[in-house]
Each structure stands twice: as structure tokens, then as C-alpha cells.
N, C-alpha and C positions, 0 to 999 in steps of 0.2 A: 838298930830298926826294920821289922816288919814292913813287908810290902801293903798289906791292911792293917800294922796295928795301930791309928787312926778311927777305922770304921767305926768302934762301941762310942767314940765322941760325939762321931758324926751325927750316929743315930741317935742317942741323946742330946745333942744340942738340936738339931734339925729334923725330926723325925719324919718330918710328912715329907721331907723336897725330895722332889724326882730327880734319882742319879743317873736309872739305866730305861733309856725308851728304844723299843725296836716294833716297829709295825704301831696297829694301836694297843701293845701293852707296853707300862709302866710304872716300874720300882723302885719304891721310897727308902731313903738308907735303914727305915725301920724293917723296913721289910726285906728288903736283903738281909741285914745281919741276922735274922731270926732265920733268915733259908739256910743263910749258909750252917750259919750253926747246929740248926737240926739237922740238915746231910748229912755236917761233920761226922756227929753223931752218930747215924748210920751207918755211913762207911766205917768205922771203926770197928767195926763185925765181922767183916771184910779184909780190912788190909792193915800193916802195921807198919810203924816209925820206920823209913827207909824202902817204902816199896815203890816200884815205878809204874803206873800208871795212864794211860793213853787213852785221852779221849776224845772225844771223832762226833761232833753233834753237831746238825743240823741249825739249830737255834743260838745264836750269839749266846743270848740272855742264857741261856740254860749249859751250857758250853762256860760262859765266863762264871755262874753260881759254884757246877762243878768242880770249875779248876781252883776254887778258893777255900771249898770244904777240903781238897784231896789234900791240900796245902795243908790246910788247920788242923786233918787229922792224922799228919805227917807224915803225908805222900810227898811221890814226887812227880809233878803232873808233867804231861808232856801232849800239846796240844794239836792236830792232827788236823784240818782239814777233810769233809765229809766225803768232799768228791774223791775222796786219795783208792787208786788201785787197791780192791781187797788184799792183791798179791804182795804187792808192798807194807804195806800194812803189817799182814801175818811175820814177811819180813823181817822189819823192824821189832814186832812185839818179840819173835824169839829170839834175835839179835843182842837184846837190849835186857832182854828178861825180862820183861812189862809182867805184873801179874794177871793186870786186870785192862780189860776195856770197857772203856763206858763208851756204847756209841746208842742210836736212837732206838737200839729194838732189849739194853736192861733195862731192871728193872729194881729199887732205890728196894736195900731192905726194910721192914716196916718195922722191924725191930734194930733196939740201941745199943750199942756196943761196949767198946772200953770207954772212962775216963777221956777225954783230949789229951796228947800226948804235952812235952814242953818243946814249943817250939825258940828255936833260937835265930840271933840271923846268920851264924854263920852257916845253918846247916843249910844244903841242896836244898829251892822246892822247885826249881823248873827245870827241865833235858829239852830243851827250843832242838828243833828242824832245822839245818841250812836247806839252804834248798840246794845248793851244787851248781855242776855243770855237767856233770857222770854222775851217774848209778845212785845207787840210795844215797838216801838225807846223812848225815852223820846228826849224833846224839850232844848237844853244848852244853854240857851242867852249870844252873846258875845258882848260888845263895844270895837271899835276900839284901844284904849290904852291898853287893856289890849294884843292885837298880837303884835300893832305897836313898843309898850318898849320891847318886844325882840327880834325885826330885827339884834342890832348892837353885842348882845349877838347871834345870828344863826348866823349872816355873820363869826366872829370870829372864835365861837371854829367849826364849819364845814367845813370853809374854803369857802367861799363863795365872789364874788366878781357881780358885776357888766358886766364884761367879760367872764361871766360860761352861758354854758347850761345844762339847766336843764331837764332829758327825767322824767316827770309824766306816770306810769303806772299803770292801775286800774280811776276808775272814782273819780271825784272831788266832789263827798257825801264822800267820806271817809275826814273824817276834815283831816289828818294826810296830804294828798294831798294837799289840798286844802290850805291848808298851809305855804306847802311848797313852792307852784303856789304862791300866795298873796304873798312871805317873795324875792325873784324869781326877781319877777318885782317890785318892792317897790322899791329897791336896785339897778333898770336898765337891768337884765338880761335878758336869754332867753332862756323861755319855751317849749319844744319840749315833744308833747303828743303822746306816743304808740298808733298804730293804731291795735293792736294784745293784748292777752294773752297769745302771745308764746311765750316760750322765745327765740326761733332761730329767732324770727325776734325783738326784741328786742338788739338783740347783732349788727345783722344788722345795727337797726336803732341808734345805738350806736356809730357806725363809719360812716356809710354815712352822719350823722347830726356832725360830729361830738363833740358829749357829754361828758361835764366834770366834769358835776356835776349828782351823782345817789340817788335818795331817792327809798326807797323800803325795803319790809318788810321780815325777814330772810325766808320765803318761799318761795319770790319771788328771790331775793341771790341767795339759794339753787340751785334752778332751770335752772342761769341762767350760775351758774356756773356743770351744767352736760353737757351741751350741748360738743355737743361729736368734734372734730378738730379745736376746737378752736385756734387762737392767742395771744397773749398779748396784750394788749390793754393802750397802752400807755396815751393819749390824758384824761382819766379820773382822776379829780384829788381830787375829793375829793364824799365819799359816806359816806351816813347818814341810818339810819339803826333803824326802835322802831315798837310798836305793842308789839313786844316778843323780850324775848333776844335771841341771835344770839350762835349758839357752834363754842368751838375754834376749828374742824374740816373743820367746814365751812367757817369761817373767816379767814383760813389760804387758800384755794383755794382762796378765793375772794380776795386776797392781790398777790395772784400770779398771779391771771388772768388783776392782776389792778396794776401794782408796782409803780405807782405814785402817788400813790392815799390816800390820807387820811381818816380816818375810822374810823365814832362816832357815837355810838350808846347813844338812850336818855330812858329816862320812862316815859313818864307824862299820861294824858284823858283829854277826853274834857271837863269838870270840872276846868283840873285844868291847862292846858300848858305845858309847861315844867316843869320837875320836876327834874329830874339826865343828868347826862352825863358818858361818858365811854368813851375812845380810848382805840385802836387797844392795847397801851400797858397795860394800864387798868383792862382791860380783861384776857390778858397773865396774866397775876397776881394773879388778883381776878377775876377767871373766874365766879364763881356766883355771882356778883356783877353787882348791873343795876348803881357804878360810884357813883361820890359826887354832891351832892346838884349846882343843874342849877345855876349862878351869880342872887344874887337880892332874890332868895330860903331860905326859914330858916324852916327846920325840927325837929318836935317834938314827942315822942313817948310817949303815956301812953297806959301799957301792950302790947306790939305791932305795938298800934293800931297808923297810919301813919298821920301827923294834916301836912299839910301844909298853911306855910305862905310865900303870894308870890302879885307882882303885874300880873301875868299871872292866876288870876283864875278869871273864869269868872264872866261875870255880879253880881248876887245872892250869891257866895260863896264866895266875899270877908268877911276881908280881914287874913282866918281861917277858916281852916276847913277840913272834913278827909272824900274821899267814900267807906273810910270800904278796907282798904289796911292794910295789916297785917307785920311791918319788923322788923329790929332791922338794929344799926350802927357798925362798930369795931370802935375799934382807932386811926383806922387812916382814920377816916372817910366816909367810904367807908357805900354805901347802900344795907342792902340783904332785898331782895321781899319775906314772905310767902307766901301770898297769900290772896284770898279776905274774911273779916271777914263774910261777908252771904255766901262764895261758902262753907262752912267745908260739909262735908256729916256727919250726924249721922249713923250709922251702928250696932245696939244694946249695945249703948253708947259710944261705938266710935269713937272721931271727928277725919277726916283725913282731909288734908289741897292737894285738887287735885292737885296742885303746886309741892308742894314739889313730890308727888310721882310719878307725872309726870317726872322730872325733872332726879330722881335715874331711873327710871326704861329706858328712854335716855339714861343712861353712864352704865347702866347694862347691853342695851340688844343692844346699838350703831346701834340705828336706827333714823330717821332722824322727827318723828312726835309721837305723841302719844297724848292720850288722855281723862281726867280720872271726871267720870261724876252719880251722883247717878241716880239710878231709885228707885220708890214710891218699897215698903216691907209689907206685912199686920205682919208680926211676928219679924222683926229686925229695920223696918222704914224706911232705905234704902239700897241699891247692892250695894256694889262699882264695878262698869261696867268700865273694861279697854279697850280701845280702839287702837289697833295696827294699822302704817303704815307700812307697810311690805311688801315685794313681793313676790307673791305666791310659786316660789320653791323655797325661804329658810327655813331652817328649824326652827320651834321652840316646845320646851320644854317643856309645857305646866306645866308640875310638877317641874321642877325648876324654872319655872315663877311665881309657886304658894307656893308654900315656899321660894320663895324669897320676898316675897312681903307679908306672914306670917311670917318668922323669924326677917329679916330685918327690916323691917317697920315693923313690931310689930302691926301686923292685921292680927293676929291666929284669932281672935273672929270673924273676917268679912264676909261675906257674897260676896261671888267675882268673879266677871264673865269675861273672857274672849273673846276680838273681837279683828278675824284681819280684816283687809283692804285695799282695794292696794292704795287707796286714800281718805281719808279722807275731807268731806266735808267742804267746804270753806266759809267766808258770802265775804262780798266785800271788805274788807279792808282784805280779805287771810288771816285771822287768823280760827284755827278752829268756828266752828258756830256750838254750844255743845245744842240748841235750834234744830236743824235739825237734829243733831246724834240722838240725847231724843226717836225723829219718829222713826227713823230708823231703831232705838234697840229693838223698841218694835216688828217689823215685822223679824228680824234678831237673827238667830239660835249663840249662841257663845262657845266658842270651847271647853270648857270643858259641858259644859250639858252632 
């Protein structure tokens, strides 16, 4: 199945139904299909089947229409955040041989090109950019069926249908946002793009547009719950969370704000697609777990290294692969992530999984966010750097914290540095930007120096 296979049918059955909303602009199914068709025909005068096209536009409606048009014209589309550094854009374009960059300066050809090519479910339609923690992002190729095969399971597990109105916060260059959008359109729903990065605005948009479904990362859910003078919202029936684990305190607040909602958290990756899922009860009973395997997914473990066999894997990772995640499985079939194999910090021969230390610190300090990274050190190889997101007026006993790390976390012989942040830097996926954090720490003085 192609990711847009049902569009023509939707336009025929519900031509006047609004399917996309951004700011004051609304697009019906009839308008969407017509615009995509016309744009695709014009693009065939510039691109041929298999060409890589980089799309970097500020308006999410224009970006999405161009995304589908490039695919329909036989191209391989990559979405890039419009705020990306020009040098990075040019480097990626050169490395992956992009034929065309479509940005806000681009003008669509006025003449029609060649007839639209035959597009098959096995064809690559997208090159997804990974966020990564260092260096340039990598491009992960996706074919239609590796996404479309998951749509029925997403609908069931995430409690989504053609009647839903989904709010998307942030850029479509974040693959999880794009997947959520593409899935809901594939089943005939409506997608609303937020105009803002401010949680007060999200709250207003949820009420204004009668939003029934949200997809956000835990950081954004946390911000939404912090809004003052808010009333409960009963229209929302589906909450989906990905990118990181949500803590039980935030989950409880979220369910109080949206009392009629079903909550689902998933673990996945650009290369893997969906891997596991957990609902609210799963997380209450097993808060450190990422849930059970997604339907059609089989997991195996080799010295805690997770291998995934799945029809949702990216094209060049099928049928079985590992991306270096470490984990275990309990007797009930629940999966626990331990961290990344290549993310180990080696300080004086002591190997530390940052994720394990982060989880322990969040519980010990009862804070919302923490990041642990390693910085080069001539004597020990690496220094363990603990970066805390904590209010400036909050008392922090650094000696107790150091004792906790050195004793309870068995880091007695490690070099430890503690850094205090009002807010940790985030990337476009709203995850802590560890690459940027490393740059900041080179100029920042730790509180235990």
C-alpha cells in the first residue's frame, strides 16, 4: 500500500471535509488531492524517478503538499527544518547527491512535465534524517510498505480513527511528527499544525479546534501540564508519546488534564519504526519498562544487545537489525532499555551507561530533566558530566549528590562534574541536544570546581 493510496477515495467520498489546518488556512480533501496532483505534474519537468529532493519550507501545509507531490512524481523526499544551518544543508545535499533543494525561494515550473511514473509499495519514498548526537545527520531510506503496514496497528493501539483531529507540535522534519501526520491522513482524519512553540498556545488550539488526539514528546507534555489556570479538556481521547520515557508524575498530571484520553507510549527509531508500546496501566505497573513488542515485531538479545525483526524496518535494515540499543526482557515479556552500546562513557576504566545514571538522578533529585555526557580527559579518558535542569532558587546539596553517584551508582573512581541549567538545550525533536551540550560545557564552569 502507498502512503497516499486512499487520498483519491477520500476526496471522492468527503470532498469538502477539512483535512489540514494551519493558522487561518484550511485545506479540504478535494483541494489537497488536486494541489498534490498539479504540483507533481509540474515537478516531473525537473525530476525523474529515484531523484533525491530536499524540502526545507517554513509553512507546514506547503511542506506536506510538496512532500506528497515529490513522492507522486517518483522522487525521494527528505524534509529538513527550515532553521537548519545553511552549511549543514549544503553538506547533506552534496553527500547524498540531492538533485533539487526546495526552499522558500523555490518557484514551481509553470509547464507540465512528463506523465506521472508508476510508484510501487516497495519503492523508496523518503530519506529520513536522524537527529544523532554528533556529526551530520544520516539519511535513512524508507519504502512505502514499511510505513503503511503499521497503520492498522497504530489505529488500534493509539485509539485513532478517521473522526480524529490530531494536533502536531513542531517541525515535520522530525520523523515521528511526520509519521503521525501521514498515518492520520491515510485513514481519513484531520491534522492541525500548531502555530507556536508555547504551551499556552497549544492549550488554546486544543480547545479552539476540538482536538481529539495529541502526539508529543514527554518534554512537551510536561510543559502543557504546567500551564496555570487551566481546566480539564474532555475532547481528547488519544495521547501518544514517543522519543523518551514519560515519568509517572507527569503521566498522572496528564491524565488529570485529559480524563477521557487513552495514553500510549512507544519506543522506536528512524531505522526501526515501531518496536514496543505501553499503555498507562503498563507504565503504572512497570514504570521503567518500554512495554511489550509492537505487533509483528520479534525481539532477540545477544549480551543485552537488542536485535529487531520487523516488517517496519527501514529498507536497508531488513529483515533483522540492531542499532546498538541495550536492554533486557522480564518474565512477563516487558522490555527494559539500558542505553546505547556506543554511548558508554569510559572514565578511568569504569564504564557508565548515561541513561542508567539519568534515570537514577531523576528519581533521587525528583527533577524533570537531566542529561549525562562524557567529555575528553587526558588523565582518565573521559569525565562524567551531570547536567541538571533545576530552578535557580532550588537548593542543591552537591556533596550529597556526589556521594550518591560515587556510592550508590558505583562511580567512586570516576571524575564527576555537575552543571546546573535553567533549561537544557533541545534539538528539533525536543530531546536534549547532547552535541550542543558538549559545546556549552566547554565554556561553562561546573558547580563543584
